[in-house]
Phi, psi and omega in degrees: 000139175290134174291122180288357177259352194293330186283347190238355191292332184262010187265128178276117189283134175260103185300327179301324183280331174293317184294319182300311175305313190292317175294326178302318181294320179299309184298312185301321175303319187279356182236030167106000183259000171301120176208086179060231179249022183267161179099145176211151178234146170225162161226157188238136175277161175305330178268010170096019183257128184258129173254115184224144168307138175280159173284164175098344183232145180289153180306326185284348187238012178297130176243163171318315183294344176275007184253124179273163180232123186211138181286140180295324178281348182280162180284123177305337168302337178263008184283161182291161185295340179260024168287146176289144186297334177261031180296338179300332178303316188283309187288326175300315186288323184287328177297328187270330189240091183293350178276344183276126180233008175212138174229131177236136170233144178192184188227051178303146182303297194286319180291326178290317169303322173303309184292349175267015187228176173261014190292161170249143178284115180262160184275074184280318180231180180293332174302313185286341177302320181303338191257010180301118180060023181240005182253131173235178180222139174270126179252013183278200192297141175279053186237175173302145177261095188240352181255158182304316183297315185293323176303308184298323178297318177298316187288322178295315182298322176297326181057230182256016175285174172250350182221137174226124176273121182271105193305129179059027183225299182170206186229155168230141178241132176233123185211177193285340179197182185286317177302323181289318185294312183294314177309309183299320183298312178306306187292318178304313179300313180299318178291321178297322181290318180298322181294319181299311180296318182294325177297340182277345181278323187161189173311136183294143170229089176304158172293141182297139182314316188290349175268335192308306188292324182284326171297314176309313186295331184271318188288324186236065173287163190293331182275347191294307175313324175291324172298320181290319180307311186291320176300322176299312182303318173298324181296320181291328174287322178295328182261017172072022179258036180241024178302131178087358185257147183293158185287000000 
């Protein structure tokens, strides 16, 4: 019988990455992604080692000790027993996309509901501007994604984008690092919610196409996600939602 810890015993653990995953989980929980013990976040090292939230804990209670370390190229059948069943969503995206260093999967209310319709995300606000031509949809079975073939299908459907709506299931975000991935996940949920609210008032009036690119360039500059990341952490600390996290 294969030892489920064999794939990780020789890996030197980088505690800073475990802390990063834990904070990402805490932030997402505070921004609409809390769903029992479901949902997961991972980050990838340059040499192909994945740091990923374990199953059995809610996003809001993840600590660095709840982060598993696993090589992306290893067989998930050799993963620790507390690896999430849908870890293949992460490994297959990383295998296909060398530019991606953080993957998030969750079930936020508004974005998940949006993905269960044929609606188009309109550029109603600055939040939605982030997603111009970056959202795809997985039309496969609305089940848990646990097999290699399904994981590859999702990664292929994502293509070069950053967001994929898993029809009748949830969302997946793939980005360059954790601050960008968390910002993208949060704004996806916010944009879906705002569109739902706006539609109740009357006909939608999107931002004119000729203005979208210039707004994107000013709104989403490279240093901004780090600012937002630290602001979220400060807010979590002020509200006492940092139990188990390092000072």
